Backbone as CSV, one residue per row, in Angstrom:
resi,resn,N_x,N_y,N_z,CA_x,CA_y,CA_z,C_x,C_y,C_z
1,MET,14.544,-18.915,-2.420,14.129,-17.588,-1.946,12.626,-17.574,-1.696
2,GLY,12.244,-16.948,-0.592,10.831,-16.720,-0.353,10.373,-15.462,-1.077
3,ILE,9.075,-15.216,-1.027,8.498,-13.994,-1.581,7.877,-13.212,-0.433
4,ILE,8.339,-11.986,-0.236,7.772,-11.114,0.788,6.868,-10.095,0.105
5,LEU,5.616,-10.059,0.533,4.634,-9.099,0.039,4.670,-7.883,0.956
6,LEU,5.052,-6.742,0.404,5.254,-5.536,1.200,4.154,-4.517,0.954
7,ASP,3.473,-4.129,2.014,2.590,-2.972,1.973,3.450,-1.722,1.781
8,ILE,2.854,-0.648,1.264,3.604,0.607,1.119,3.323,1.548,2.290
9,GLY,2.052,1.951,2.451,1.715,2.991,3.417,1.959,2.582,4.852
10,ASN,2.793,3.344,5.554,3.156,3.140,6.954,3.938,1.847,7.186
11,VAL,4.500,1.312,6.098,5.465,0.213,6.175,6.750,0.620,5.459
12,LEU,6.616,1.078,4.224,7.778,1.560,3.470,7.888,3.080,3.483
13,VAL,6.755,3.770,3.503,6.739,5.232,3.628,5.584,5.599,4.555
14,ASN,5.681,6.754,5.189,4.569,7.261,5.984,3.515,7.866,5.073
15,VAL,2.246,7.720,5.452,1.159,8.312,4.673,0.188,9.013,5.622
16,ASP,-0.250,10.204,5.214,-1.187,10.993,6.018,-2.040,11.825,5.063
17,PHE,-3.332,11.541,4.995,-4.227,12.251,4.087,-4.641,13.631,4.596
18,MET,-4.445,13.904,5.877,-4.949,15.162,6.424,-4.319,16.401,5.788
19,PRO,-3.024,16.418,5.456,-2.484,17.601,4.763,-3.218,17.894,3.457
20,PHE,-3.600,16.865,2.721,-4.394,17.077,1.502,-5.723,17.722,1.850
21,CYS,-6.418,17.178,2.832,-7.736,17.699,3.189,-7.658,19.158,3.618
22,ARG,-6.659,19.502,4.412,-6.521,20.892,4.863,-6.145,21.819,3.716
23,ALA,-5.342,21.323,2.776,-4.864,22.166,1.675,-5.969,22.525,0.696
24,VAL,-6.966,21.655,0.539,-7.977,21.884,-0.503,-9.329,22.286,0.061
25,CYS,-9.473,22.309,1.379,-10.777,22.556,1.987,-11.012,24.043,2.233
26,ARG,-12.235,24.495,2.011,-12.585,25.896,2.288,-12.463,26.197,3.777
27,ASP,-12.868,25.272,4.605,-12.756,25.419,6.056,-11.818,24.325,6.545
28,SER,-10.572,24.705,6.784,-9.541,23.698,7.067,-9.732,23.011,8.415
29,GLU,-10.650,23.506,9.242,-10.881,22.858,10.531,-12.036,21.855,10.435
30,SER,-13.272,22.362,10.385,-14.422,21.452,10.384,-14.554,20.697,9.065
31,GLY,-14.212,21.351,7.953,-14.409,20.718,6.654,-13.398,19.640,6.338
32,ALA,-12.190,19.741,6.888,-11.142,18.774,6.557,-11.526,17.362,6.983
33,GLU,-12.108,17.226,8.152,-12.531,15.900,8.617,-13.626,15.336,7.727
34,ARG,-14.508,16.198,7.249,-15.583,15.730,6.366,-15.024,15.278,5.019
35,LEU,-14.042,16.014,4.502,-13.388,15.567,3.266,-12.671,14.235,3.474
36,MET,-12.034,14.102,4.616,-11.346,12.850,4.935,-12.322,11.679,4.895
37,ASP,-13.474,11.847,5.557,-14.464,10.772,5.603,-15.029,10.463,4.220
38,ARG,-15.163,11.490,3.404,-15.845,11.334,2.122,-14.946,10.755,1.035
39,TYR,-13.663,11.165,1.011,-12.808,10.825,-0.135,-11.536,10.048,0.206
40,CYS,-11.142,10.027,1.463,-9.885,9.361,1.821,-10.110,7.997,2.456
41,GLN,-11.350,7.584,2.505,-11.748,6.259,2.963,-13.168,6.024,2.452
42,GLY,-13.637,4.815,2.528,-15.015,4.552,2.146,-15.205,4.175,0.686
43,GLU,-16.474,4.215,0.255,-16.869,3.656,-1.040,-16.170,4.310,-2.224
44,PHE,-16.123,5.660,-2.263,-15.521,6.330,-3.421,-14.049,5.951,-3.560
45,LYS,-13.338,5.966,-2.449,-11.913,5.612,-2.501,-11.731,4.145,-2.898
46,ASP,-12.585,3.276,-2.388,-12.495,1.862,-2.773,-12.663,1.695,-4.277
47,ARG,-13.616,2.414,-4.857,-13.830,2.323,-6.310,-12.612,2.837,-7.071
48,HIS,-12.015,3.913,-6.582,-10.812,4.457,-7.210,-9.654,3.468,-7.086
49,ASP,-9.482,2.914,-5.900,-8.358,2.006,-5.645,-8.476,0.676,-6.382
50,THR,-9.687,0.314,-6.800,-9.862,-0.950,-7.524,-10.039,-0.732,-9.020
51,GLY,-9.784,0.478,-9.488,-9.820,0.749,-10.921,-11.203,0.904,-11.506
52,ARG,-12.233,1.001,-10.659,-13.603,1.153,-11.157,-14.001,2.617,-11.323
53,LEU,-13.138,3.518,-10.874,-13.357,4.954,-11.025,-12.040,5.572,-11.467
54,ALA,-12.032,6.193,-12.637,-10.799,6.764,-13.190,-10.303,7.915,-12.319
55,SER,-8.989,8.101,-12.299,-8.388,9.092,-11.408,-8.908,10.501,-11.647
56,PHE,-9.015,10.900,-12.904,-9.430,12.280,-13.135,-10.929,12.460,-12.927
57,ASP,-11.713,11.398,-13.044,-13.116,11.469,-12.634,-13.198,11.634,-11.119
58,TYR,-12.297,10.974,-10.419,-12.258,11.091,-8.961,-11.892,12.518,-8.548
59,LEU,-10.880,13.076,-9.193,-10.495,14.453,-8.885,-11.604,15.430,-9.239
60,ASP,-12.291,15.200,-10.349,-13.422,16.060,-10.723,-14.507,16.019,-9.650
61,MET,-14.742,14.851,-9.093,-15.737,14.701,-8.036,-15.347,15.523,-6.804
62,ILE,-14.068,15.455,-6.434,-13.592,16.230,-5.284,-13.677,17.724,-5.581
63,ALA,-13.284,18.109,-6.793,-13.301,19.526,-7.168,-14.709,20.101,-7.146
64,ALA,-15.710,19.283,-7.465,-17.093,19.755,-7.519,-17.751,19.820,-6.145
65,ASP,-17.101,19.281,-5.144,-17.681,19.267,-3.799,-17.689,20.686,-3.222
66,PRO,-18.806,21.142,-2.644,-18.862,22.490,-2.059,-17.844,22.722,-0.949
67,LEU,-17.336,21.657,-0.348,-16.331,21.811,0.706,-14.968,22.220,0.164
68,THR,-14.758,22.035,-1.142,-13.432,22.179,-1.736,-13.220,23.565,-2.328
69,LEU,-12.025,24.097,-2.142,-11.646,25.369,-2.763,-11.677,25.258,-4.286
70,ASP,-11.867,26.391,-4.952,-11.775,26.420,-6.414,-10.299,26.406,-6.801
71,LEU,-9.813,25.253,-7.208,-8.395,25.076,-7.520,-8.243,24.513,-8.922
72,PRO,-7.158,24.870,-9.620,-6.866,24.186,-10.888,-6.717,22.690,-10.631
73,LEU,-7.139,21.888,-11.594,-7.087,20.438,-11.420,-5.664,19.954,-11.151
74,ARG,-4.685,20.613,-11.764,-3.293,20.222,-11.546,-2.905,20.419,-10.082
75,GLN,-3.332,21.530,-9.484,-3.008,21.796,-8.084,-3.698,20.789,-7.168
76,LEU,-4.935,20.450,-7.504,-5.659,19.448,-6.727,-4.957,18.087,-6.816
77,ARG,-4.507,17.743,-8.012,-3.799,16.476,-8.201,-2.515,16.432,-7.383
78,LEU,-1.745,17.505,-7.420,-0.489,17.530,-6.666,-0.737,17.418,-5.170
79,ALA,-1.799,18.066,-4.685,-2.129,17.969,-3.260,-2.529,16.540,-2.892
80,TRP,-3.268,15.883,-3.787,-3.672,14.490,-3.554,-2.459,13.566,-3.501
81,GLN,-1.470,13.844,-4.316,-0.303,12.970,-4.377,0.680,13.203,-3.236
82,ASP,0.814,14.433,-2.801,1.901,14.787,-1.884,1.509,14.543,-0.427
83,ILE,1.263,13.288,-0.093,0.847,12.926,1.264,1.816,11.918,1.897
84,PHE,2.936,11.682,1.233,3.874,10.648,1.674,5.185,11.270,2.148
85,THR,5.749,10.708,3.205,7.046,11.145,3.719,7.899,9.905,4.015
86,PRO,9.220,10.065,4.065,10.082,8.899,4.321,9.787,8.248,5.671
87,LEU,9.919,6.945,5.724,9.815,6.199,6.972,11.217,5.705,7.319
88,PRO,11.809,6.246,8.379,13.196,5.901,8.704,13.400,4.389,8.837
89,GLY,14.459,3.913,8.216,14.826,2.507,8.318,14.263,1.611,7.242
90,SER,13.280,2.104,6.485,12.626,1.210,5.519,13.543,0.852,4.355
91,GLU,14.279,1.816,3.834,15.132,1.522,2.686,16.242,0.544,3.067
92,ALA,16.819,0.721,4.252,17.853,-0.211,4.713,17.274,-1.609,4.932
93,ALA,16.056,-1.673,5.465,15.413,-2.969,5.684,15.146,-3.681,4.366
94,VAL,14.717,-2.924,3.359,14.497,-3.505,2.033,15.796,-4.100,1.494
95,GLY,16.891,-3.372,1.661,18.183,-3.882,1.211,18.562,-5.173,1.911
96,GLN,18.256,-5.260,3.190,18.570,-6.474,3.952,17.695,-7.652,3.501
97,LEU,16.404,-7.406,3.322,15.492,-8.475,2.897,15.811,-8.971,1.493
98,ARG,16.238,-8.044,0.633,16.522,-8.384,-0.764,17.638,-9.428,-0.884
99,GLN,18.533,-9.487,0.084,19.640,-10.438,0.012,19.160,-11.888,0.061
100,ARG,17.958,-12.124,0.606,17.493,-13.503,0.805,16.154,-13.812,0.144
101,HIS,15.419,-12.786,-0.279,14.058,-13.023,-0.761,13.722,-12.146,-1.962
102,GLU,12.710,-12.581,-2.721,12.080,-11.690,-3.688,11.164,-10.730,-2.930
103,LEU,11.091,-9.497,-3.410,10.252,-8.490,-2.764,9.180,-8.028,-3.743
104,TRP,7.929,-8.233,-3.363,6.798,-7.801,-4.173,6.020,-6.733,-3.413
105,ILE,5.791,-5.603,-4.054,4.869,-4.620,-3.496,3.457,-5.185,-3.601
106,MET,2.690,-5.079,-2.526,1.265,-5.428,-2.570,0.510,-4.300,-1.896
107,SER,-0.161,-3.478,-2.709,-0.686,-2.217,-2.194,-2.098,-1.933,-2.683
108,ASP,-2.939,-1.441,-1.758,-4.207,-0.820,-2.123,-3.889,0.632,-2.463
109,THR,-3.895,0.954,-3.740,-3.463,2.287,-4.155,-4.141,2.671,-5.456
110,ASP,-3.887,3.895,-5.899,-4.443,4.383,-7.161,-3.299,4.835,-8.066
111,PRO,-3.568,5.048,-9.356,-2.482,5.395,-10.287,-1.762,6.690,-9.935
112,LEU,-2.483,7.683,-9.425,-1.849,8.959,-9.089,-0.861,8.791,-7.942
113,HIS,-1.266,8.080,-6.923,-0.362,7.859,-5.793,0.834,7.011,-6.194
114,PHE,0.598,5.945,-6.953,1.710,5.047,-7.256,2.736,5.709,-8.167
115,THR,2.278,6.483,-9.135,3.210,7.220,-10.002,4.078,8.160,-9.180
116,PHE,3.446,8.874,-8.250,4.170,9.798,-7.378,5.180,9.043,-6.513
117,LEU,4.761,7.921,-5.951,5.641,7.146,-5.077,6.891,6.661,-5.799
118,LEU,6.723,6.179,-7.013,7.888,5.711,-7.769,8.858,6.841,-8.062
119,ASP,8.323,8.029,-8.289,9.174,9.182,-8.574,9.863,9.704,-7.315
120,ARG,9.140,9.770,-6.206,9.670,10.356,-4.969,10.573,9.393,-4.200
121,PHE,10.304,8.106,-4.305,11.053,7.107,-3.528,11.620,6.055,-4.486
122,PRO,12.774,6.322,-5.077,13.321,5.433,-6.121,13.512,3.988,-5.677
123,PHE,13.716,3.732,-4.386,13.939,2.344,-3.965,12.707,1.471,-4.217
124,LEU,11.528,2.092,-4.368,10.333,1.310,-4.684,10.392,0.731,-6.095
125,ARG,11.197,1.351,-6.944,11.321,0.857,-8.322,12.184,-0.400,-8.398
126,THR,12.881,-0.729,-7.320,13.780,-1.886,-7.334,13.069,-3.192,-6.972
127,MET,11.779,-3.122,-6.660,11.054,-4.330,-6.260,10.923,-5.294,-7.437
128,ASP,10.804,-6.569,-7.109,10.719,-7.587,-8.156,9.374,-7.581,-8.870
129,ARG,8.331,-7.153,-8.166,7.002,-7.151,-8.779,6.112,-6.177,-8.018
130,HIS,5.116,-5.631,-8.714,4.145,-4.726,-8.097,2.749,-5.311,-8.276
131,LEU,2.086,-5.659,-7.191,0.693,-6.115,-7.222,-0.166,-4.973,-6.695
132,LEU,-0.893,-4.316,-7.581,-1.583,-3.071,-7.265,-3.087,-3.251,-7.412
133,SER,-3.826,-2.784,-6.426,-5.275,-3.003,-6.416,-5.958,-2.414,-7.640
134,TYR,-5.485,-1.260,-8.115,-6.167,-0.639,-9.251,-5.929,-1.409,-10.548
135,GLU,-4.949,-2.303,-10.549,-4.707,-3.134,-11.728,-5.446,-4.473,-11.654
136,HIS,-5.382,-5.145,-10.500,-6.010,-6.476,-10.426,-7.429,-6.451,-9.858
137,GLY,-7.828,-5.343,-9.220,-9.232,-5.170,-8.853,-9.659,-5.637,-7.484
138,TRP,-8.724,-6.081,-6.628,-9.080,-6.522,-5.283,-8.344,-5.691,-4.241
139,LEU,-9.042,-5.327,-3.180,-8.402,-4.737,-2.013,-7.883,-5.861,-1.120
140,LYS,-6.889,-5.543,-0.313,-6.257,-6.587,0.498,-7.172,-7.148,1.581
141,ARG,-8.236,-6.450,1.904,-9.157,-7.022,2.882,-9.940,-8.209,2.307
142,SER,-9.806,-8.453,1.002,-10.404,-9.623,0.363,-9.353,-10.717,0.199
143,PRO,-9.625,-11.939,0.674,-8.665,-13.033,0.464,-8.348,-13.279,-1.003
144,GLU,-9.248,-12.862,-1.905,-8.993,-13.050,-3.335,-7.707,-12.348,-3.779
145,ALA,-7.386,-11.226,-3.153,-6.149,-10.519,-3.501,-4.941,-11.412,-3.253
146,PHE,-4.979,-12.179,-2.178,-3.847,-13.038,-1.833,-3.865,-14.346,-2.618
147,ARG,-5.047,-14.815,-2.965,-5.110,-15.986,-3.850,-4.531,-15.644,-5.219
148,TYR,-4.760,-14.405,-5.644,-4.170,-13.936,-6.903,-2.645,-13.928,-6.797
149,ALA,-2.118,-13.459,-5.666,-0.665,-13.457,-5.456,-0.110,-14.879,-5.487
150,LEU,-0.825,-15.813,-4.873,-0.388,-17.210,-4.886,-0.364,-17.772,-6.302
151,GLU,-1.372,-17.426,-7.079,-1.424,-17.898,-8.465,-0.235,-17.382,-9.260
152,LEU,0.088,-16.105,-9.082,1.232,-15.535,-9.789,2.543,-16.153,-9.320
153,ALA,2.628,-16.414,-8.022,3.869,-16.964,-7.465,4.102,-18.397,-7.933
154,GLY,3.029,-19.142,-8.136,3.166,-20.522,-8.584,3.856,-21.421,-7.584
155,ARG,3.623,-21.136,-6.308,4.249,-21.959,-5.272,3.318,-22.077,-4.076
156,ASP,3.708,-22.919,-3.141,2.927,-23.134,-1.935,2.891,-21.866,-1.079
157,ALA,1.809,-21.705,-0.313,1.651,-20.515,0.530,2.771,-20.359,1.548
158,SER,3.421,-21.456,1.928,4.512,-21.369,2.907,5.706,-20.588,2.377
159,GLY,5.746,-20.354,1.069,6.848,-19.599,0.480,6.606,-18.113,0.390
160,LEU,5.455,-17.646,0.927,5.123,-16.221,0.889,4.908,-15.697,2.298
161,LEU,5.114,-14.390,2.465,4.915,-13.725,3.753,4.484,-12.290,3.495
162,LEU,3.429,-11.846,4.178,2.961,-10.461,4.076,3.486,-9.638,5.243
163,ILE,3.925,-8.401,4.947,4.232,-7.411,5.984,3.295,-6.236,5.753
164,ASP,2.398,-5.972,6.712,1.336,-4.981,6.538,0.989,-4.391,7.904
165,ASP,0.516,-3.151,7.918,0.230,-2.492,9.194,-1.241,-2.547,9.594
166,ARG,-2.097,-3.198,8.792,-3.534,-3.226,9.088,-3.992,-4.649,9.406
167,GLN,-4.664,-4.785,10.547,-5.088,-6.111,10.997,-6.059,-6.763,10.022
168,VAL,-6.942,-5.967,9.400,-7.911,-6.544,8.463,-7.205,-7.220,7.290
169,ASN,-6.085,-6.653,6.855,-5.321,-7.267,5.764,-4.585,-8.520,6.230
170,ILE,-4.104,-8.476,7.459,-3.453,-9.647,8.051,-4.439,-10.820,8.106
171,ASP,-5.666,-10.539,8.550,-6.678,-11.590,8.663,-7.030,-12.165,7.291
172,SER,-7.160,-11.285,6.305,-7.482,-11.714,4.944,-6.366,-12.587,4.367
173,CYS,-5.143,-12.173,4.599,-3.984,-12.927,4.123,-3.950,-14.322,4.738
174,ARG,-4.182,-14.395,6.020,-4.156,-15.691,6.704,-5.298,-16.588,6.233
175,ALA,-6.436,-15.976,5.855,-7.554,-16.759,5.314,-7.172,-17.438,4.004
176,ALA,-6.211,-16.848,3.294,-5.714,-17.446,2.046,-4.558,-18.408,2.297
177,GLY,-4.183,-18.590,3.568,-3.152,-19.561,3.917,-1.744,-19.008,3.992
178,ILE,-1.586,-17.684,3.845,-0.259,-17.059,3.843,0.028,-16.479,5.223
179,ASP,1.223,-16.692,5.735,1.614,-16.122,7.024,1.871,-14.623,6.865
180,SER,1.918,-13.918,7.993,2.010,-12.457,7.922,2.626,-11.886,9.187
181,ILE,3.053,-10.636,9.061,3.581,-9.869,10.189,2.804,-8.564,10.261
182,LEU,2.200,-8.286,11.414,1.551,-6.993,11.632,2.642,-5.982,11.954
183,PHE,2.871,-5.052,11.039,4.025,-4.157,11.139,3.842,-3.124,12.245
184,ARG,4.884,-2.993,13.074,4.961,-1.926,14.078,6.258,-1.133,13.924
185,SER,7.343,-1.817,13.643,8.629,-1.163,13.394,9.493,-2.131,12.603
186,TRP,10.504,-1.587,11.925,11.390,-2.477,11.175,12.283,-3.292,12.104
187,ARG,12.638,-2.726,13.216,13.474,-3.492,14.153,12.734,-4.748,14.623
188,GLU,11.462,-4.580,14.983,10.654,-5.716,15.434,10.407,-6.704,14.293
189,THR,10.145,-6.174,13.105,9.831,-7.031,11.958,11.012,-7.910,11.568
190,LEU,12.199,-7.327,11.518,13.376,-8.088,11.091,13.754,-9.187,12.078
191,ALA,13.283,-9.050,13.321,13.574,-10.068,14.339,12.395,-11.015,14.572
192,SER,11.365,-10.941,13.739,10.123,-11.666,14.006,10.222,-13.152,13.647
193,PRO,9.528,-14.015,14.386,9.513,-15.452,14.067,8.982,-15.781,12.670
194,PRO,7.928,-15.117,12.161,7.480,-15.471,10.802,8.545,-15.239,9.729
195,LEU,9.355,-14.197,9.885,10.419,-13.963,8.911,11.484,-15.051,9.019
196,ALA,11.820,-15.421,10.243,12.788,-16.509,10.434,12.253,-17.816,9.852
197,ALA,10.945,-18.054,10.009,10.341,-19.277,9.472,10.380,-19.289,7.948
198,LEU,10.167,-18.127,7.327,10.244,-18.054,5.866,11.652,-18.379,5.390
199,GLU,12.657,-17.876,6.090,14.038,-18.143,5.705,14.370,-19.628,5.875
200,THR,13.862,-20.234,6.949,14.085,-21.668,7.160,13.434,-22.483,6.054
201,SER,12.196,-22.111,5.708,11.478,-22.812,4.642,12.188,-22.661,3.304
202,SER,12.686,-21.463,3.029,13.392,-21.217,1.768,14.675,-22.026,1.693
203,ASN,15.403,-22.094,2.809,16.651,-22.873,2.839,16.372,-24.362,2.652
204,ARG,15.266,-24.842,3.236,14.910,-26.251,3.112,14.571,-26.595,1.661
205,ASN,13.873,-25.669,0.998,13.488,-25.921,-0.394,14.691,-25.916,-1.335
206,ARG,15.741,-25.169,-0.948,16.945,-25.119,-1.791,17.804,-26.369,-1.635
207,SER,17.684,-27.028,-0.470,18.567,-28.162,-0.188,18.026,-29.469,-0.766
């Protein structure tokens, strides 16, 4: 069996931070974009996603921002978490891949999002392993994240494959010697040459 490293956002579920920004912003038009730039990407989010900034310190920072409505911390937390919606076809694709490969989640995420995801989308709990940036400390744009995956796998890079929707992560993965698929749809992914190559390699190793 090969090991498939699966991104979560826009591969297994849809993700959109703008509903959070509009829900908590005093000015849902001009201010929402500024909140997006400040907290949903960039340095602060990177620190949160790599475990260098605790979740409730992060929420306190957002709550203290003049752009943000005066909300109970619980309401702010729920708004931060509730940004995910089902991605049609992903659960069926996971079931198909599981028949031939181990499935490992590999995600740049934070504890609040991941807890919510496991609760809202039970099929994510069926994965063989979870490699999470806030636990191991690397974002996927760093090849070190994939070298860590190789170390855990204890096998040659030809036995692993990444499925991810961001080119920067694809490039980082390839720098570590692991093949990858830039995700556009599950129909395209399931018919892709890299997936077929992983299955061929896995069959060869079994024989």
